[in-house]
Backbone as CSV, one residue per row, in Angstrom:
resi,resn,N_x,N_y,N_z,CA_x,CA_y,CA_z,C_x,C_y,C_z
1,UNK,-10.813,4.281,-13.653,-11.645,3.750,-14.616,-12.201,5.364,-15.212
2,UNK,-12.161,5.475,-16.461,-12.578,6.875,-17.461,-14.226,6.625,-16.986
3,UNK,-14.726,7.698,-17.143,-16.231,7.698,-17.626,-16.480,7.096,-19.009
4,UNK,-15.716,7.235,-20.024,-15.742,6.871,-21.440,-16.260,5.026,-21.045
5,UNK,-15.477,4.654,-20.164,-15.931,3.191,-20.044,-16.859,3.028,-19.554
6,UNK,-17.744,3.547,-19.016,-19.042,3.265,-18.427,-20.086,3.371,-19.568
7,UNK,-21.376,2.588,-19.297,-22.469,3.042,-19.963,-23.501,3.734,-19.174
8,UNK,-23.756,4.960,-19.840,-24.731,5.877,-19.273,-25.948,5.474,-19.252
9,UNK,-26.796,5.546,-18.049,-28.223,4.698,-18.241,-29.147,6.305,-18.080
10,UNK,-28.557,7.288,-17.687,-29.306,8.382,-17.432,-29.052,9.733,-17.669
11,UNK,-29.594,10.862,-17.726,-29.419,12.002,-18.317,-29.067,12.637,-19.404
12,UNK,-28.692,13.740,-19.753,-28.705,14.429,-21.164,-27.438,14.065,-21.901
13,UNK,-26.289,13.448,-21.330,-25.258,12.886,-22.276,-23.782,14.025,-21.817
14,UNK,-24.029,15.409,-21.128,-23.011,16.267,-21.034,-22.233,15.810,-19.887
15,UNK,-22.870,15.204,-19.023,-21.765,14.638,-17.695,-21.349,16.157,-16.998
16,UNK,-21.967,17.061,-17.271,-21.604,18.560,-15.970,-22.752,18.509,-15.221
17,UNK,-22.330,18.455,-13.822,-23.450,18.536,-12.796,-23.841,19.946,-12.751
18,UNK,-23.173,20.732,-13.178,-23.578,22.901,-13.197,-24.396,22.873,-14.242
19,UNK,-24.548,21.818,-15.348,-25.443,22.309,-16.449,-26.603,21.307,-16.373
20,UNK,-27.212,20.904,-15.165,-28.644,20.095,-15.266,-28.417,18.882,-15.734
21,UNK,-27.493,18.201,-15.169,-27.335,17.126,-15.843,-26.529,15.918,-14.880
22,UNK,-27.368,16.440,-13.524,-26.900,15.461,-12.568,-28.497,15.027,-11.600
23,UNK,-28.656,14.101,-11.080,-27.778,12.925,-10.971,-27.751,12.062,-12.098
24,UNK,-26.869,10.994,-12.242,-26.478,10.008,-13.486,-26.236,8.616,-12.428
25,UNK,-26.755,7.742,-13.426,-26.230,6.129,-13.001,-25.443,5.662,-14.292
26,UNK,-24.470,5.072,-13.801,-23.678,4.500,-15.036,-23.828,2.937,-14.622
27,UNK,-23.483,2.067,-15.786,-23.061,0.575,-15.464,-21.824,0.403,-15.804
28,UNK,-20.838,-0.441,-15.339,-19.745,-0.850,-15.399,-20.102,-1.903,-16.697
29,UNK,-18.205,-2.403,-17.098,-18.457,-3.780,-17.714,-18.510,-4.915,-16.662
30,UNK,-18.299,-4.778,-15.738,-18.782,-5.958,-14.877,-20.110,-5.980,-14.322
31,UNK,-20.603,-5.016,-15.196,-22.300,-4.885,-14.391,-22.752,-4.326,-12.980
32,UNK,-21.742,-3.676,-12.343,-21.966,-2.848,-11.464,-22.356,-1.330,-11.588
33,UNK,-23.034,-0.848,-10.673,-23.121,0.636,-11.025,-22.444,1.865,-10.326
34,UNK,-22.125,2.760,-10.925,-21.572,3.858,-10.256,-22.487,4.993,-10.672
35,UNK,-22.900,5.719,-9.389,-23.748,6.808,-9.293,-22.985,8.158,-9.269
36,UNK,-23.521,8.894,-9.835,-23.311,10.356,-9.818,-24.369,11.518,-9.072
37,UNK,-24.081,11.823,-8.084,-25.025,12.942,-7.415,-24.769,13.767,-6.239
38,UNK,-25.633,14.114,-5.669,-24.982,15.159,-4.495,-24.622,14.499,-3.338
39,UNK,-23.691,14.622,-2.796,-23.038,14.045,-1.613,-24.099,14.171,-0.448
40,UNK,-24.308,13.201,0.210,-25.300,12.558,1.294,-24.288,12.779,2.865
41,UNK,-25.324,13.461,3.692,-24.427,13.268,4.755,-25.293,12.562,5.967
42,UNK,-25.877,12.123,5.401,-27.540,10.982,6.143,-26.465,10.247,7.125
43,UNK,-25.366,9.620,7.043,-24.786,8.732,7.958,-23.136,8.864,7.457
44,UNK,-22.153,8.864,8.609,-20.938,8.539,8.130,-20.314,7.001,7.666
45,UNK,-20.382,7.099,6.228,-20.123,5.747,5.629,-18.665,5.233,6.260
46,UNK,-18.583,4.022,5.999,-17.045,3.491,6.306,-15.915,4.175,5.660
47,UNK,-15.088,3.943,6.217,-13.439,4.749,5.383,-13.491,3.777,3.774
48,UNK,-13.289,4.403,2.658,-13.444,3.965,1.286,-14.507,4.196,0.858
49,UNK,-15.582,4.479,1.293,-16.998,4.377,0.980,-17.495,5.747,0.909
50,UNK,-18.427,6.090,0.126,-19.219,7.434,-0.143,-20.580,7.360,0.005
51,UNK,-21.264,8.275,0.417,-23.017,8.229,-0.050,-23.261,9.753,-0.802
52,UNK,-23.949,8.890,-1.915,-24.798,10.140,-2.858,-26.253,10.148,-2.771
53,UNK,-26.953,10.891,-2.680,-28.438,10.944,-2.890,-28.720,11.494,-4.320
54,UNK,-29.831,10.685,-5.070,-30.352,10.584,-6.082,-31.707,10.466,-5.777
55,UNK,-32.828,11.310,-6.560,-34.034,11.284,-6.768,-34.965,9.910,-7.154
56,UNK,-36.033,9.350,-6.710,-36.412,8.127,-7.454,-36.687,7.990,-8.867
57,UNK,-36.873,9.096,-9.411,-37.216,9.476,-10.794,-35.778,9.281,-11.528
58,UNK,-34.797,9.146,-11.131,-33.166,9.028,-11.937,-33.109,7.370,-11.769
59,UNK,-33.477,6.642,-10.720,-33.477,5.209,-10.384,-34.218,4.677,-11.764
60,UNK,-35.696,4.964,-11.659,-36.672,4.706,-12.841,-36.042,4.861,-13.739
61,UNK,-35.453,5.658,-14.334,-35.159,6.268,-15.703,-33.628,5.199,-15.977
62,UNK,-33.049,4.789,-14.899,-31.891,3.433,-15.299,-32.721,2.274,-15.451
63,UNK,-33.848,2.068,-14.216,-34.589,0.683,-14.759,-35.208,0.560,-16.162
64,UNK,-35.645,1.775,-16.514,-36.207,1.417,-18.087,-35.168,1.300,-18.794
65,UNK,-33.810,1.813,-18.782,-32.809,1.908,-19.614,-32.310,0.590,-19.891
66,UNK,-32.475,-0.243,-18.702,-31.960,-1.589,-18.382,-33.278,-2.401,-18.869
67,UNK,-34.404,-2.082,-19.192,-35.570,-3.090,-19.521,-36.207,-3.672,-18.508
68,UNK,-35.816,-3.179,-17.113,-36.297,-3.523,-16.059,-37.421,-3.416,-15.438
């Protein structure tokens, strides 16, 4: 899936983590979410899964974008 196929809910729009544009929350066409953020080592995720850590404010921004 290409980033262009996702609806961006947070961030300033350039998609470059090295330029203060992370973390981010995206919504897919099917209604699920894709999270871009710092990799977390809080625990070992099952094979095929990964963990990212994002601040509360990023989730709040995504919720506001969705009108929740």
